[in-house]
C-alpha positions, 0 to 999 in steps of 0.5 A: 495827442492820441485818443487813448492819451486824451481819455486818461482819468483825472478825478477830483478827489479829497486830499488824503494824509498819508498817515490817515488809515483808509484801509477798509476790510470786512470784519470777517473773511476767509484766507485761502490755503497756500497753493504751493506753486512756483512764484515767478510773477514778473516777466524778465526777472528771476529773483531769489525769494530769500535774497534781500538785495536791492532790485531795479525797477524801470518806470514807463511814463507819459512825456506830455508833461514833466517826464522825459522817458523811462526812469529807474527806481531801486527797491530795498527788499529788506526795508521797503525803501524806494529810491529814484536813480534818475533817467534811464532813456529819453523816449517819447511816450514810453507808456508800457514796458516788458522784459523776458528771461530770454533777453536778460538786460533788455526790455521793450517799450511801446511809444503810445503815439499816433505817429512815430518817426514821421509815419502813422501809428505808434512805435516799438523800441528794444533797449539794452539796460546797463546796470553799471551806468543805469542807462539804456540804449535803443537797440532796434525800433519798428512801427507797430502798424496801429495807433496808440500802442498801450501794451507789450509782451515778450515770450519767455524765450525772448524771440517774439514780441506782441503789442496791443494798439488801442486806437488802432484796434489791432494787435501786432507781432514781431520777431527778435532776429539775432545776427552776427554783425558783418562788420565785426564777426568776432563780436561776442553778442549777435546784433538784435533786430526787430522785424517789420511786424505783422498786424491783425486788425480786429473789428466790432463795437459794443454798448458804450457809445463813448468808449466802445465805438470800435475795437480798442486793443488793450492787452496781449499776454503769451499763455504760460506753458503754451507760448504759441498762443496769445490771449488779448483783451479788447476794451471796445468789443468786450472780447477776450481773443485767442491768437495762434502764433506762427512764423514765416521766414520774414515775421511772426503771424497772429491768427485769431482762433477763438473769441469769448464774449464778456458782459456787454459794456464791461470793457476788458482791459488787462489779464493776468494768470494764476501760477497753477495754469488753470485760471486767468483773471481779466479786469474790466475798466468800464463796469469795474469788475474782475472776471475769472476765466479758465486757461485755454484748453487743448482746442483753445476754448475758454470758459467764464467762471464768475465776476466780482466787483472791484468797488465797495457797494456804497461807492457812488462816484466815477471810476475806471479800473486799470491793472490786475495782478495775481500774487506770486504765491497764487493766494491773492489777487489785486486790482486798481481803481481810478476814481475810488483811488484804491487797490482792491484786495481779494483772496483766491479759493485754492480749489476753484480760484474764486475771489473773495473781497478783502477790502481796499487800501486807499492811503496815498493813492491817486489814479493808480494806472499800474501797480506791481507785486514785485517778484519776492511778493513782499511789496506792492508798488503803485504808480500814481499817474496824477500824483507823480509818485510811486508808493510802496505797500508791504504785503501781509504774508498770511492775509494778503492785506496791504499795510500802511505805506512808509516809502515813496519816490518821485517819478513824473506821470508814472504809468508802468513798473517793470523789474529788470535784471 
Protein backbone atom coordinates (compact mmCIF):
# COMPACT_ATOMS: atom_id res chain seq x y z
CA UNK A 1 0.00 0.00 0.00
CA UNK A 2 1.36 3.39 -0.96
CA UNK A 3 2.29 6.04 1.62
CA UNK A 4 -0.57 8.18 0.29
CA UNK A 5 -3.10 5.42 0.94
CA UNK A 6 -1.78 4.75 4.42
CA UNK A 7 -2.16 8.38 5.47
CA UNK A 8 -5.94 8.62 4.99
CA UNK A 9 -7.78 10.04 7.93
CA UNK A 10 -9.80 7.84 10.24
CA UNK A 11 -11.23 10.14 12.86
CA UNK A 12 -13.14 9.01 15.93
CA UNK A 13 -16.35 10.96 15.85
CA UNK A 14 -19.56 11.06 17.82
CA UNK A 15 -22.42 9.25 16.11
CA UNK A 16 -24.80 11.67 14.53
CA UNK A 17 -28.44 11.14 13.65
CA UNK A 18 -29.18 12.23 10.11
CA UNK A 19 -32.21 14.18 11.34
CA UNK A 20 -30.25 16.10 13.96
CA UNK A 21 -29.58 19.61 12.69
CA UNK A 22 -25.93 20.43 12.92
CA UNK A 23 -25.81 23.45 10.65
CA UNK A 24 -23.89 26.19 12.41
CA UNK A 25 -24.61 29.58 10.83
CA UNK A 26 -23.55 33.02 12.04
CA UNK A 27 -26.50 35.18 13.12
CA UNK A 28 -25.62 37.78 10.54
CA UNK A 29 -23.87 37.50 7.23
CA UNK A 30 -23.80 39.34 3.94
CA UNK A 31 -24.71 37.45 0.80
CA UNK A 32 -22.80 38.77 -2.18
CA UNK A 33 -24.55 39.89 -5.36
CA UNK A 34 -24.78 37.53 -8.30
CA UNK A 35 -21.69 37.74 -10.47
CA UNK A 36 -23.53 36.91 -13.71
CA UNK A 37 -21.10 34.36 -15.19
CA UNK A 38 -21.71 31.24 -17.20
CA UNK A 39 -21.91 28.35 -14.70
CA UNK A 40 -20.04 25.40 -16.24
CA UNK A 41 -18.74 23.78 -13.09
CA UNK A 42 -17.84 20.22 -13.94
CA UNK A 43 -15.33 19.19 -16.62
CA UNK A 44 -16.82 16.81 -19.15
CA UNK A 45 -20.46 17.73 -18.55
CA UNK A 46 -22.61 20.18 -20.47
CA UNK A 47 -26.01 20.57 -18.79
CA UNK A 48 -29.04 22.74 -19.29
CA UNK A 49 -29.71 24.48 -16.01
CA UNK A 50 -33.45 24.33 -16.65
CA UNK A 51 -33.50 20.62 -17.49
CA UNK A 52 -34.46 18.39 -14.54
CA UNK A 53 -33.71 15.13 -16.32
CA UNK A 54 -31.65 12.69 -14.20
CA UNK A 55 -27.89 12.95 -14.54
CA UNK A 56 -25.24 10.26 -14.24
CA UNK A 57 -22.46 10.62 -11.69
CA UNK A 58 -19.48 8.28 -11.64
CA UNK A 59 -17.79 7.48 -8.34
CA UNK A 60 -14.09 6.73 -7.94
CA UNK A 61 -13.20 4.59 -4.93
CA UNK A 62 -10.45 2.87 -2.99
CA UNK A 63 -10.58 -0.88 -3.56
CA UNK A 64 -8.64 -2.09 -0.52
CA UNK A 65 -11.94 -2.98 1.24
CA UNK A 66 -15.31 -3.78 -0.36
CA UNK A 67 -15.14 -1.72 -3.51
CA UNK A 68 -14.39 -3.22 -6.92
CA UNK A 69 -13.77 -0.04 -8.91
CA UNK A 70 -15.89 2.76 -10.42
CA UNK A 71 -19.61 2.94 -9.60
CA UNK A 72 -22.55 4.78 -11.15
CA UNK A 73 -25.15 6.98 -9.46
CA UNK A 74 -28.27 8.58 -10.90
CA UNK A 75 -29.34 11.95 -9.50
CA UNK A 76 -32.91 13.19 -10.00
CA UNK A 77 -32.56 16.96 -10.37
CA UNK A 78 -36.25 17.54 -9.69
CA UNK A 79 -36.27 15.79 -6.28
CA UNK A 80 -32.64 15.24 -5.27
CA UNK A 81 -33.17 11.49 -5.05
CA UNK A 82 -29.96 9.52 -5.53
CA UNK A 83 -29.88 5.92 -6.77
CA UNK A 84 -26.91 3.60 -7.09
CA UNK A 85 -26.90 1.83 -10.46
CA UNK A 86 -24.04 -0.59 -9.91
CA UNK A 87 -20.45 -1.16 -10.97
CA UNK A 88 -19.25 0.62 -14.10
CA UNK A 89 -15.72 -0.76 -14.39
CA UNK A 90 -13.66 -3.13 -12.27
CA UNK A 91 -10.39 -1.28 -11.64
CA UNK A 92 -7.63 -1.21 -9.03
CA UNK A 93 -7.68 1.91 -6.80
CA UNK A 94 -9.42 4.32 -9.24
CA UNK A 95 -9.21 7.18 -6.77
CA UNK A 96 -9.74 10.19 -9.03
CA UNK A 97 -11.69 10.67 -12.26
CA UNK A 98 -11.83 13.39 -14.91
CA UNK A 99 -13.84 14.11 -18.04
CA UNK A 100 -13.83 16.69 -20.84
CA UNK A 101 -16.28 18.18 -23.36
CA UNK A 102 -13.69 17.21 -25.97
CA UNK A 103 -14.06 13.53 -25.05
CA UNK A 104 -17.81 12.99 -24.72
CA UNK A 105 -18.65 9.65 -23.17
CA UNK A 106 -15.06 9.08 -22.07
CA UNK A 107 -13.29 9.63 -18.77
CA UNK A 108 -9.87 9.17 -17.24
CA UNK A 109 -9.06 7.40 -13.99
CA UNK A 110 -5.81 7.32 -12.04
CA UNK A 111 -4.81 4.12 -10.26
CA UNK A 112 -3.40 5.27 -6.93
CA UNK A 113 -0.85 2.49 -6.56
CA UNK A 114 2.88 2.06 -6.05
CA UNK A 115 3.09 -0.40 -8.97
CA UNK A 116 0.96 -0.85 -12.08
CA UNK A 117 1.02 -3.72 -14.57
CA UNK A 118 4.09 -5.08 -12.83
CA UNK A 119 6.07 -1.84 -13.10
CA UNK A 120 6.86 0.81 -10.46
CA UNK A 121 4.50 3.76 -10.13
CA UNK A 122 0.81 4.34 -10.64
CA UNK A 123 -1.40 4.01 -13.68
CA UNK A 124 -3.69 6.08 -15.91
CA UNK A 125 -6.66 4.59 -17.76
CA UNK A 126 -8.86 6.15 -20.42
CA UNK A 127 -12.32 4.55 -20.50
CA UNK A 128 -15.39 4.79 -22.73
CA UNK A 129 -18.72 4.88 -20.91
CA UNK A 130 -21.79 3.27 -22.52
CA UNK A 131 -24.87 5.08 -21.23
CA UNK A 132 -27.13 2.30 -22.54
CA UNK A 133 -25.49 -0.53 -20.61
CA UNK A 134 -24.03 1.56 -17.79
CA UNK A 135 -20.65 -0.11 -18.26
CA UNK A 136 -17.27 1.32 -19.24
CA UNK A 137 -14.42 -0.29 -21.16
CA UNK A 138 -10.74 0.58 -20.96
CA UNK A 139 -9.60 2.21 -24.20
CA UNK A 140 -5.94 2.84 -23.34
CA UNK A 141 -3.59 2.75 -20.35
CA UNK A 142 -0.23 4.23 -19.45
CA UNK A 143 2.15 4.43 -16.51
CA UNK A 144 2.16 7.77 -14.68
CA UNK A 145 5.93 7.51 -13.98
CA UNK A 146 5.33 8.38 -10.34
CA UNK A 147 3.90 6.60 -7.31
CA UNK A 148 0.36 7.06 -5.95
CA UNK A 149 -1.18 9.36 -8.58
CA UNK A 150 -4.05 11.11 -6.78
CA UNK A 151 -5.39 13.70 -9.24
CA UNK A 152 -6.05 13.91 -12.97
CA UNK A 153 -7.33 16.64 -15.32
CA UNK A 154 -8.18 16.79 -19.03
CA UNK A 155 -8.17 19.94 -21.14
CA UNK A 156 -11.44 21.13 -22.69
CA UNK A 157 -10.41 19.87 -26.14
CA UNK A 158 -9.80 16.36 -24.84
CA UNK A 159 -6.29 16.15 -26.27
CA UNK A 160 -4.12 16.57 -23.17
CA UNK A 161 -4.17 14.93 -19.75
CA UNK A 162 -2.22 15.90 -16.63
CA UNK A 163 -1.63 13.84 -13.47
CA UNK A 164 -0.31 14.64 -9.98
CA UNK A 165 1.75 11.86 -8.37
CA UNK A 166 1.58 12.10 -4.57
CA UNK A 167 4.36 9.84 -3.33
CA UNK A 168 6.34 10.40 -6.52
CA UNK A 169 6.37 14.16 -5.93
CA UNK A 170 5.93 14.65 -9.65
CA UNK A 171 3.56 15.80 -12.39
CA UNK A 172 2.94 13.94 -15.65
CA UNK A 173 1.57 15.03 -19.01
CA UNK A 174 -0.02 12.85 -21.69
CA UNK A 175 -1.50 13.33 -25.13
CA UNK A 176 -4.59 11.52 -26.36
CA UNK A 177 -3.65 10.46 -29.88
CA UNK A 178 -6.40 9.73 -32.39
CA UNK A 179 -5.63 7.33 -35.21
CA UNK A 180 -7.76 5.31 -37.60
CA UNK A 181 -7.60 1.59 -36.93
CA UNK A 182 -5.52 0.15 -39.77
CA UNK A 183 -7.46 -3.10 -39.52
CA UNK A 184 -10.76 -1.24 -40.01
CA UNK A 185 -10.22 1.86 -42.19
CA UNK A 186 -13.96 2.45 -42.43
CA UNK A 187 -14.39 2.66 -38.65
CA UNK A 188 -16.60 5.58 -37.69
CA UNK A 189 -14.45 6.57 -34.72
CA UNK A 190 -10.65 6.77 -34.60
CA UNK A 191 -8.85 4.66 -32.04
CA UNK A 192 -7.68 6.61 -29.00
CA UNK A 193 -4.29 6.00 -27.43
CA UNK A 194 -2.51 7.52 -24.45
CA UNK A 195 1.10 8.47 -25.08
CA UNK A 196 3.86 7.20 -22.80
CA UNK A 197 3.86 10.51 -20.93
CA UNK A 198 6.32 13.15 -19.77
CA UNK A 199 7.17 13.47 -16.08
CA UNK A 200 8.33 16.61 -14.27
CA UNK A 201 10.00 15.81 -10.94
CA UNK A 202 9.54 18.48 -8.30
CA UNK A 203 11.74 18.73 -5.19
CA UNK A 204 11.76 20.38 -1.80
CA UNK A 205 10.22 20.06 1.65
CA UNK A 206 8.64 22.17 4.39
CA UNK A 207 8.19 22.41 8.15
CA UNK A 208 5.84 19.48 8.83
CA UNK A 209 8.32 16.62 9.22
CA UNK A 210 5.66 13.91 9.06
CA UNK A 211 3.86 15.13 5.95
CA UNK A 212 6.28 17.46 4.19
CA UNK A 213 9.54 15.54 4.11
CA UNK A 214 9.54 15.80 0.31
CA UNK A 215 7.46 16.97 -2.64
CA UNK A 216 3.90 15.56 -2.79
CA UNK A 217 1.95 16.47 -5.92
CA UNK A 218 -1.75 16.69 -5.09
CA UNK A 219 -3.59 18.64 -7.82
CA UNK A 220 -3.30 19.63 -11.48
CA UNK A 221 -5.71 22.00 -13.27
CA UNK A 222 -5.67 23.39 -16.79
CA UNK A 223 -6.17 27.16 -16.53
CA UNK A 224 -9.55 28.11 -18.07
CA UNK A 225 -9.10 30.33 -21.08
CA UNK A 226 -5.36 29.61 -21.17
CA UNK A 227 -5.01 25.84 -21.40
CA UNK A 228 -1.36 26.01 -22.41
CA UNK A 229 -0.89 26.56 -18.68
CA UNK A 230 -1.44 24.20 -15.77
CA UNK A 231 -1.56 25.21 -12.11
CA UNK A 232 -0.58 22.54 -9.61
CA UNK A 233 -0.59 22.16 -5.83
CA UNK A 234 2.32 20.57 -3.97
CA UNK A 235 1.36 19.61 -0.44
CA UNK A 236 4.94 18.74 0.52
CA UNK A 237 6.58 22.02 -0.50
CA UNK A 238 3.73 24.51 0.18
CA UNK A 239 3.87 25.61 -3.45
CA UNK A 240 1.43 26.45 -6.20
CA UNK A 241 3.28 25.81 -9.45
CA UNK A 242 2.59 27.08 -12.96
CA UNK A 243 3.54 24.86 -15.88
CA UNK A 244 3.72 25.76 -19.54
CA UNK A 245 2.29 22.95 -21.65
CA UNK A 246 3.84 22.22 -25.03
CA UNK A 247 4.10 19.24 -27.32
CA UNK A 248 6.76 17.32 -29.15
CA UNK A 249 6.09 14.79 -31.88
CA UNK A 250 6.04 12.08 -29.24
CA UNK A 251 4.38 13.63 -26.21
CA UNK A 252 3.24 16.49 -24.00
CA UNK A 253 5.93 18.44 -22.12
CA UNK A 254 5.49 20.30 -18.80
CA UNK A 255 7.86 23.20 -18.12
CA UNK A 256 7.77 24.90 -14.74
CA UNK A 257 7.68 28.67 -15.31
CA UNK A 258 6.46 30.12 -11.99
CA UNK A 259 6.13 29.13 -8.34
CA UNK A 260 4.29 30.94 -5.58
CA UNK A 261 5.05 29.99 -1.99
CA UNK A 262 2.15 29.66 0.44
CA UNK A 263 2.39 29.82 4.23
CA UNK A 264 4.91 27.28 5.62
CA UNK A 265 3.11 24.19 6.81
CA UNK A 266 -0.14 24.99 5.00
CA UNK A 267 -0.10 21.95 2.69
CA UNK A 268 -1.93 23.07 -0.48
CA UNK A 269 -4.14 20.22 -1.68
CA UNK A 270 -6.79 21.21 -4.25
CA UNK A 271 -7.51 24.21 -6.51
CA UNK A 272 -10.67 25.59 -8.09
CA UNK A 273 -11.35 28.61 -10.31
CA UNK A 274 -13.88 31.42 -10.12
CA UNK A 275 -15.89 31.67 -13.37
CA UNK A 276 -14.94 35.34 -13.84
CA UNK A 277 -11.34 34.37 -14.71
CA UNK A 278 -9.86 36.59 -11.97
CA UNK A 279 -9.54 34.44 -8.85
CA UNK A 280 -8.68 30.92 -7.82
CA UNK A 281 -8.99 29.23 -4.45
CA UNK A 282 -6.58 26.73 -2.89
CA UNK A 283 -7.63 24.57 0.04
CA UNK A 284 -4.77 23.78 2.41
CA UNK A 285 -4.94 20.39 4.09
CA UNK A 286 -2.50 20.90 6.95
CA UNK A 287 -3.45 24.33 8.36
CA UNK A 288 -7.15 24.09 7.45
CA UNK A 289 -7.46 27.24 5.38
CA UNK A 290 -8.57 28.37 1.92
CA UNK A 291 -6.22 30.79 0.16
CA UNK A 292 -7.42 33.15 -2.57
CA UNK A 293 -5.01 33.88 -5.42
CA UNK A 294 -5.20 35.82 -8.66
CA UNK A 295 -5.33 34.00 -11.97
CA UNK A 296 -1.91 33.94 -13.66
CA UNK A 297 -1.33 37.16 -15.60
CA UNK A 298 0.16 37.32 -19.10
CA UNK A 299 3.62 36.60 -17.67
CA UNK A 300 2.32 33.81 -15.42
CA UNK A 301 2.57 35.77 -12.18
CA UNK A 302 0.12 35.00 -9.37
CA UNK A 303 -0.61 36.96 -6.19
CA UNK A 304 -1.95 35.85 -2.81
CA UNK A 305 -5.01 37.90 -1.85
CA UNK A 306 -5.88 36.37 1.51
CA UNK A 307 -6.80 33.26 3.50
CA UNK A 308 -9.72 32.17 5.66
CA UNK A 309 -10.03 29.23 8.11
CA UNK A 310 -12.34 26.32 7.30
CA UNK A 311 -12.97 25.47 10.97
CA UNK A 312 -14.97 27.12 13.76
CA UNK A 313 -12.77 29.09 16.15
CA UNK A 314 -13.67 26.82 19.08
CA UNK A 315 -12.86 23.48 17.39
CA UNK A 316 -10.07 21.63 19.24
CA UNK A 317 -9.79 18.26 17.47
CA UNK A 318 -7.67 16.94 14.62
CA UNK A 319 -8.66 17.93 11.10
CA UNK A 320 -7.46 17.82 7.53
CA UNK A 321 -9.25 19.57 4.67
CA UNK A 322 -9.85 17.87 1.34
CA UNK A 323 -11.90 19.40 -1.49
CA UNK A 324 -12.75 22.96 -2.57
CA UNK A 325 -15.29 24.03 -5.19
CA UNK A 326 -16.71 27.32 -6.42
CA UNK A 327 -20.45 27.27 -7.04
CA UNK A 328 -21.28 27.56 -10.77
CA UNK A 329 -22.82 31.00 -10.20
CA UNK A 330 -19.60 32.30 -8.60
CA UNK A 331 -21.36 33.54 -5.45
CA UNK A 332 -20.34 30.76 -3.06
CA UNK A 333 -17.34 28.56 -2.20
CA UNK A 334 -17.37 25.29 -0.30
CA UNK A 335 -14.60 23.31 1.42
CA UNK A 336 -14.59 19.94 3.19
CA UNK A 337 -13.22 19.15 6.66
CA UNK A 338 -12.19 15.64 7.70
CA UNK A 339 -12.17 15.43 11.50
CA UNK A 340 -14.66 18.21 12.07
CA UNK A 341 -16.56 16.24 9.39
CA UNK A 342 -18.33 19.11 7.73
CA UNK A 343 -18.71 21.24 4.65
CA UNK A 344 -17.60 24.84 5.27
CA UNK A 345 -19.69 27.39 3.39
CA UNK A 346 -18.58 30.86 2.23
CA UNK A 347 -20.03 33.76 0.28
CA UNK A 348 -17.88 35.48 -2.36
CA UNK A 349 -17.55 39.28 -2.50
CA UNK A 350 -18.47 40.23 -6.06
CA UNK A 351 -15.84 42.97 -6.29
CA UNK A 352 -12.83 41.38 -4.57
CA UNK A 353 -13.52 37.63 -4.42
CA UNK A 354 -12.91 37.63 -0.66
CA UNK A 355 -14.64 34.87 1.30
CA UNK A 356 -17.04 35.42 4.21
CA UNK A 357 -17.90 32.36 6.38
CA UNK A 358 -21.54 31.26 6.32
CA UNK A 359 -21.23 28.32 8.72
CA UNK A 360 -20.93 24.55 8.46
CA UNK A 361 -23.15 21.64 7.48
CA UNK A 362 -22.19 18.47 9.36
CA UNK A 363 -25.32 16.27 9.49
CA UNK A 364 -24.62 12.87 7.95
CA UNK A 365 -21.01 13.67 6.99
CA UNK A 366 -18.03 11.47 7.83
CA UNK A 367 -14.57 11.89 6.25
CA UNK A 368 -15.71 13.98 3.25
CA UNK A 369 -12.73 13.34 0.99
CA UNK A 370 -14.55 14.75 -2.02
CA UNK A 371 -17.77 16.55 -2.86
CA UNK A 372 -19.47 17.87 -5.97
CA UNK A 373 -21.68 20.85 -6.67
CA UNK A 374 -23.43 19.29 -9.67
CA UNK A 375 -23.59 21.45 -12.80
CA UNK A 376 -27.09 22.86 -12.27
CA UNK A 377 -25.99 24.23 -8.88
CA UNK A 378 -29.06 22.84 -7.07
CA UNK A 379 -27.32 20.13 -5.03
CA UNK A 380 -24.03 19.40 -3.31
CA UNK A 381 -23.11 15.71 -3.05
CA UNK A 382 -20.64 14.53 -0.40
CA UNK A 383 -18.50 11.40 -0.77
CA UNK A 384 -18.19 9.98 2.77
CA UNK A 385 -15.04 7.89 2.53
CA UNK A 386 -15.42 6.23 5.94
CA UNK A 387 -19.22 5.87 5.88
CA UNK A 388 -19.57 4.14 2.48
CA UNK A 389 -22.13 6.67 1.33
CA UNK A 390 -22.79 9.60 -0.96
CA UNK A 391 -25.16 12.15 0.59
CA UNK A 392 -27.18 14.83 -1.23
CA UNK A 393 -27.68 18.33 0.21
CA UNK A 394 -29.96 20.93 -1.41
CA UNK A 395 -28.38 24.35 -1.91
CA UNK A 396 -30.40 27.46 -1.11
CA UNK A 397 -30.22 29.48 -4.32
CA UNK A 398 -30.23 32.82 -2.50
CA UNK A 399 -27.96 32.18 0.48
CA UNK A 400 -25.78 29.24 -0.62
CA UNK A 401 -26.58 27.43 2.64
CA UNK A 402 -26.83 23.63 2.50
CA UNK A 403 -30.20 22.35 3.69
CA UNK A 404 -30.90 19.06 5.46
CA UNK A 405 -30.17 15.93 3.46
CA UNK A 406 -33.07 13.69 2.46
CA UNK A 407 -31.30 11.29 0.11
CA UNK A 408 -28.15 9.19 0.10
CA UNK A 409 -26.81 6.10 -1.66
CA UNK A 410 -24.45 3.30 -0.68
CA UNK A 411 -21.06 3.26 -2.39
CA UNK A 412 -18.08 1.50 -0.76
CA UNK A 413 -15.21 3.88 0.12
CA UNK A 414 -16.18 6.73 -2.26
CA UNK A 415 -13.43 9.29 -2.91
CA UNK A 416 -14.34 11.12 -6.14
CA UNK A 417 -17.54 12.24 -7.91
CA UNK A 418 -17.71 12.99 -11.66
CA UNK A 419 -20.82 13.91 -13.69
CA UNK A 420 -20.69 12.45 -17.18
CA UNK A 421 -22.75 12.62 -20.36
